[in-house]
C-alpha positions, 0 to 999 in steps of 0.5 A: 448832283446838279448834273442829275438833277437837271437831266431828270428834269429835261427827262419829265414831260409836262404833258398831262392826260388831263389836256386831250380832255382840254382839246376834245372839250375845244373841239366840242364847244367847236362843233356845237357852236356852228351846229348853233349858229347854222340852226335857221332858228337861232338862240342868240344866248346860246350862240354868245354863251358857246363863243365865248366858252370857245374863246376862252378854252382857246385860250386855255388851250393856246397857254397849255400847247406853247408856254407849258408843252413847248416851255 
């Protein structure tokens, strides 16, 4: 019984379909931040907010990939 439970645990994947959306949102935020920084008339509040959001999403993606997928 113990071997069957261990095999079932090894067979299950830590990958979730929501993870794809997290990675896509991170890419969209990064593209938006690059476009904001590249504008002639700079919106400092939007650049700061975009940088904060990108930082949060990058930390979440790091945890998701290295602590959950590869665990």
